[in-house]
The first five atom37 places (N, CA, C, CB, O) and aatype in JSON, in Angstrom:
{
  "aatype": [12, 8, 11, 10, 11, 3, 6, 16, 7, 0, 0, 16, 0, 6, 18, 0, 9, 0, 16, 12, 0, 0, 19, 7, 13, 0, 7, 10, 10, 19, 9, 9, 12, 1, 15, 3, 6, 19, 1, 5, 9, 10, 13, 3, 10, 19, 1, 15, 0, 10, 16, 13, 16, 2, 14, 2, 15, 15, 14, 0, 14],
  "atom_mask": [
    [1, 1, 1, 1, 1],
    [1, 1, 1, 1, 1],
    [1, 1, 1, 1, 1],
    [1, 1, 1, 1, 1],
    [1, 1, 1, 1, 1],
    [1, 1, 1, 1, 1],
    [1, 1, 1, 1, 1],
    [1, 1, 1, 1, 1],
    [1, 1, 1, 0, 1],
    [1, 1, 1, 1, 1],
    [1, 1, 1, 1, 1],
    [1, 1, 1, 1, 1],
    [1, 1, 1, 1, 1],
    [1, 1, 1, 1, 1],
    [1, 1, 1, 1, 1],
    [1, 1, 1, 1, 1],
    [1, 1, 1, 1, 1],
    [1, 1, 1, 1, 1],
    [1, 1, 1, 1, 1],
    [1, 1, 1, 1, 1],
    [1, 1, 1, 1, 1],
    [1, 1, 1, 1, 1],
    [1, 1, 1, 1, 1],
    [1, 1, 1, 0, 1],
    [1, 1, 1, 1, 1],
    [1, 1, 1, 1, 1],
    [1, 1, 1, 0, 1],
    [1, 1, 1, 1, 1],
    [1, 1, 1, 1, 1],
    [1, 1, 1, 1, 1],
    [1, 1, 1, 1, 1],
    [1, 1, 1, 1, 1],
    [1, 1, 1, 1, 1],
    [1, 1, 1, 1, 1],
    [1, 1, 1, 1, 1],
    [1, 1, 1, 1, 1],
    [1, 1, 1, 1, 1],
    [1, 1, 1, 1, 1],
    [1, 1, 1, 1, 1],
    [1, 1, 1, 1, 1],
    [1, 1, 1, 1, 1],
    [1, 1, 1, 1, 1],
    [1, 1, 1, 1, 1],
    [1, 1, 1, 1, 1],
    [1, 1, 1, 1, 1],
    [1, 1, 1, 1, 1],
    [1, 1, 1, 1, 1],
    [1, 1, 1, 1, 1],
    [1, 1, 1, 1, 1],
    [1, 1, 1, 1, 1],
    [1, 1, 1, 1, 1],
    [1, 1, 1, 1, 1],
    [1, 1, 1, 1, 1],
    [1, 1, 1, 1, 1],
    [1, 1, 1, 1, 1],
    [1, 1, 1, 1, 1],
    [1, 1, 1, 1, 1],
    [1, 1, 1, 1, 1],
    [1, 1, 1, 1, 1],
    [1, 1, 1, 1, 1],
    [1, 1, 1, 1, 1]
  ],
  "atom_positions": [
    [[64.21, -112.79, 7.8], [64.29, -111.35, 7.71], [63.6, -110.89, 6.42], [65.76, -110.88, 7.74], [63.87, -111.42, 5.35]],
    [[62.73, -109.92, 6.54], [61.98, -109.37, 5.42], [62.64, -108.11, 4.91], [60.53, -109.09, 5.83], [63.03, -107.23, 5.67]],
    [[62.77, -108.05, 3.58], [63.24, -106.81, 2.98], [62.02, -106.0, 2.57], [64.18, -107.08, 1.75], [61.08, -106.54, 1.99]],
    [[62.04, -104.74, 2.88], [60.93, -103.87, 2.5], [61.12, -103.41, 1.06], [60.84, -102.65, 3.45], [62.21, -103.0, 0.66]],
    [[60.06, -103.49, 0.29], [60.11, -103.04, -1.1], [59.2, -101.83, -1.27], [59.7, -104.18, -2.07], [58.31, -101.81, -2.13]],
    [[59.43, -100.84, -0.47], [58.65, -99.62, -0.55], [59.27, -98.72, -1.61], [58.57, -98.89, 0.82], [60.36, -98.18, -1.42]],
    [[58.56, -98.56, -2.72], [59.05, -97.73, -3.8], [58.34, -96.39, -3.84], [58.9, -98.44, -5.12], [58.24, -95.76, -4.9]],
    [[57.85, -95.95, -2.72], [57.18, -94.67, -2.66], [58.16, -93.57, -3.04], [56.59, -94.42, -1.25], [59.25, -93.48, -2.47]],
    [[57.77, -92.74, -4.0], [58.62, -91.64, -4.43], [59.62, -91.99, -5.51], [0.0, 0.0, 0.0], [60.35, -91.12, -5.97]],
    [[59.67, -93.25, -5.93], [60.64, -93.65, -6.95], [60.35, -92.95, -8.27], [60.62, -95.18, -7.14], [61.27, -92.47, -8.93]],
    [[59.09, -92.89, -8.67], [58.74, -92.22, -9.93], [59.06, -90.74, -9.86], [57.25, -92.43, -10.26], [59.52, -90.15, -10.83]],
    [[58.8, -90.14, -8.7], [59.1, -88.72, -8.52], [60.59, -88.47, -8.65], [58.59, -88.23, -7.16], [61.0, -87.49, -9.27]],
    [[61.4, -89.33, -8.1], [62.85, -89.18, -8.2], [63.3, -89.34, -9.65], [63.56, -90.22, -7.31], [64.18, -88.61, -10.11]],
    [[62.7, -90.28, -10.39], [63.05, -90.46, -11.79], [62.67, -89.23, -12.61], [62.35, -91.7, -12.36], [63.44, -88.79, -13.47]],
    [[61.5, -88.66, -12.35], [61.1, -87.44, -13.04], [62.06, -86.29, -12.71], [59.66, -87.05, -12.67], [62.41, -85.51, -13.59]],
    [[62.47, -86.2, -11.47], [63.38, -85.13, -11.06], [64.72, -85.27, -11.77], [63.58, -85.15, -9.54], [65.29, -84.27, -12.22]],
    [[65.24, -86.48, -11.88], [66.51, -86.71, -12.56], [66.38, -86.38, -14.04], [66.98, -88.17, -12.36], [67.26, -85.74, -14.61]],
    [[65.3, -86.82, -14.67], [65.09, -86.54, -16.09], [64.95, -85.03, -16.32], [63.85, -87.28, -16.61], [65.47, -84.51, -17.31]],
    [[64.26, -84.34, -15.43], [64.1, -82.9, -15.56], [65.43, -82.18, -15.41], [63.1, -82.38, -14.53], [65.71, -81.24, -16.15]],
    [[66.25, -82.62, -14.46], [67.57, -82.0, -14.27], [68.44, -82.22, -15.5], [68.26, -82.57, -13.0], [69.18, -81.32, -15.91]],
    [[68.36, -83.39, -16.1], [69.14, -83.67, -17.31], [68.66, -82.79, -18.46], [69.02, -85.17, -17.69], [69.48, -82.27, -19.22]],
    [[67.36, -82.62, -18.6], [66.82, -81.77, -19.66], [67.23, -80.32, -19.48], [65.3, -81.88, -19.7], [67.57, -79.64, -20.45]],
    [[67.21, -79.84, -18.25], [67.62, -78.46, -17.97], [69.1, -78.28, -18.27], [67.32, -78.1, -16.49], [69.5, -77.26, -18.83]],
    [[69.9, -79.26, -17.91], [71.33, -79.19, -18.21], [71.59, -79.17, -19.71], [0.0, 0.0, 0.0], [72.43, -78.4, -20.18]],
    [[70.86, -80.0, -20.46], [71.01, -80.03, -21.91], [70.56, -78.71, -22.53], [70.2, -81.19, -22.51], [71.21, -78.2, -23.44]],
    [[69.46, -78.15, -22.04], [68.99, -76.86, -22.54], [70.01, -75.77, -22.26], [67.63, -76.51, -21.92], [70.25, -74.91, -23.11]],
    [[70.6, -75.79, -21.09], [71.63, -74.81, -20.76], [72.83, -74.93, -21.69], [0.0, 0.0, 0.0], [73.39, -73.92, -22.12]],
    [[73.22, -76.14, -22.0], [74.33, -76.37, -22.92], [73.99, -75.82, -24.31], [74.67, -77.87, -23.0], [74.83, -75.21, -24.96]],
    [[72.75, -76.05, -24.76], [72.34, -75.52, -26.05], [72.35, -74.0, -26.07], [70.95, -76.03, -26.41], [72.74, -73.39, -27.07]],
    [[71.94, -73.38, -24.98], [71.96, -71.91, -24.91], [73.39, -71.4, -25.03], [71.32, -71.42, -23.58], [73.64, -70.43, -25.74]],
    [[74.31, -72.04, -24.34], [75.71, -71.62, -24.41], [76.25, -71.78, -25.83], [76.56, -72.44, -23.42], [76.93, -70.9, -26.34]],
    [[75.93, -72.92, -26.45], [76.41, -73.16, -27.82], [75.79, -72.15, -28.79], [76.07, -74.6, -28.26], [76.49, -71.64, -29.66]],
    [[74.51, -71.86, -28.65], [73.84, -70.97, -29.59], [74.27, -69.52, -29.44], [72.36, -71.07, -29.4], [74.0, -68.72, -30.34]],
    [[74.93, -69.15, -28.36], [75.43, -67.79, -28.21], [76.65, -67.54, -29.07], [75.75, -67.5, -26.75], [77.03, -66.39, -29.28]],
    [[77.27, -68.59, -29.56], [78.43, -68.46, -30.42], [77.98, -68.02, -31.81], [79.22, -69.8, -30.48], [77.11, -68.65, -32.41]],
    [[78.58, -66.95, -32.33], [78.21, -66.46, -33.66], [78.55, -67.47, -34.74], [78.91, -65.14, -33.94], [77.81, -67.61, -35.72]],
    [[79.66, -68.18, -34.58], [80.06, -69.16, -35.59], [79.03, -70.29, -35.68], [81.44, -69.73, -35.27], [78.61, -70.67, -36.77]],
    [[78.63, -70.81, -34.54], [77.66, -71.91, -34.52], [76.33, -71.43, -35.07], [77.49, -72.47, -33.09], [75.67, -72.15, -35.82]],
    [[75.93, -70.24, -34.7], [74.66, -69.69, -35.19], [74.69, -69.56, -36.71], [74.38, -68.32, -34.54], [73.71, -69.89, -37.37]],
    [[75.81, -69.09, -37.27], [75.93, -68.95, -38.72], [75.91, -70.3, -39.41], [77.21, -68.19, -39.07], [75.28, -70.46, -40.46]],
    [[76.59, -71.28, -38.84], [76.61, -72.63, -39.42], [75.19, -73.2, -39.46], [77.55, -73.56, -38.62], [74.77, -73.75, -40.48]],
    [[74.46, -73.08, -38.35], [73.09, -73.6, -38.3], [72.17, -72.84, -39.26], [72.54, -73.51, -36.89], [71.32, -73.45, -39.91]],
    [[72.36, -71.52, -39.35], [71.54, -70.72, -40.26], [71.79, -71.16, -41.7], [71.85, -69.22, -40.09], [70.84, -71.33, -42.46]],
    [[73.07, -71.34, -42.07], [73.39, -71.79, -43.42], [72.84, -73.17, -43.7], [74.9, -71.78, -43.62], [72.37, -73.45, -44.81]],
    [[72.88, -74.05, -42.7], [72.36, -75.4, -42.86], [70.86, -75.38, -43.12], [72.67, -76.24, -41.62], [70.37, -76.06, -44.02]],
    [[70.13, -74.6, -42.34], [68.68, -74.49, -42.51], [68.35, -73.85, -43.85], [68.05, -73.69, -41.37], [67.44, -74.3, -44.55]],
    [[69.09, -72.79, -44.2], [68.83, -72.12, -45.48], [69.07, -73.07, -46.66], [69.73, -70.87, -45.62], [68.28, -73.09, -47.6]],
    [[70.16, -73.84, -46.61], [70.43, -74.77, -47.71], [69.4, -75.9, -47.75], [71.84, -75.35, -47.59], [69.09, -76.42, -48.82]],
    [[68.88, -76.29, -46.59], [67.87, -77.35, -46.56], [66.54, -76.86, -47.13], [67.67, -77.86, -45.12], [65.79, -77.63, -47.71]],
    [[66.26, -75.56, -46.97], [64.99, -75.02, -47.43], [65.06, -74.48, -48.85], [64.53, -73.94, -46.5], [64.03, -74.17, -49.45]],
    [[66.25, -74.37, -49.4], [66.43, -73.86, -50.75], [66.55, -75.04, -51.7], [67.67, -72.94, -50.86], [67.43, -75.89, -51.55]],
    [[65.65, -75.08, -52.69], [65.68, -76.17, -53.65], [66.56, -75.77, -54.82], [64.26, -76.54, -54.13], [66.32, -74.76, -55.48]],
    [[67.57, -76.57, -55.08], [68.39, -76.36, -56.27], [68.5, -77.69, -57.0], [69.81, -75.81, -55.91], [68.68, -78.74, -56.39]],
    [[68.38, -77.62, -58.29], [68.49, -78.83, -59.1], [69.97, -79.02, -59.44], [67.62, -78.73, -60.4], [70.55, -78.17, -60.11]],
    [[70.58, -80.11, -59.01], [72.0, -80.29, -59.26], [72.33, -80.51, -60.74], [72.51, -81.46, -58.47], [73.48, -80.36, -61.14]],
    [[71.33, -80.85, -61.57], [71.56, -81.09, -62.99], [71.41, -79.82, -63.82], [70.61, -82.14, -63.49], [71.73, -79.82, -65.01]],
    [[70.93, -78.75, -63.22], [70.73, -77.53, -63.98], [72.0, -76.7, -64.01], [69.57, -76.72, -63.4], [72.8, -76.71, -63.07]],
    [[72.18, -75.99, -65.13], [73.36, -75.14, -65.24], [73.01, -73.76, -64.68], [73.85, -75.04, -66.72], [71.84, -73.38, -64.66]],
    [[74.01, -73.02, -64.24], [73.72, -71.7, -63.68], [73.16, -70.76, -64.75], [74.99, -71.1, -63.06], [73.48, -70.89, -65.93]],
    [[72.35, -69.85, -64.33], [71.74, -68.88, -65.26], [72.82, -67.97, -65.82], [70.63, -68.04, -64.56], [73.75, -67.59, -65.1]],
    [[72.71, -67.61, -67.12], [73.73, -66.75, -67.75], [73.68, -65.34, -67.24], [73.56, -66.73, -69.25], [74.46, -64.5, -67.67]]
  ]
}
């Protein structure tokens, strides 16, 4: 008895699954980013990452 190893469409199915996962992840990010708290946390994180402060310097008088 011969088993058929026809993999026609296998790559297409893999691309479809990966695309569905990416769309689901993007949807989750959209839901998370609609939260004002999360948006503020991310904004503060980016602002602190882009602001250079010398930890050895004393505050200005």
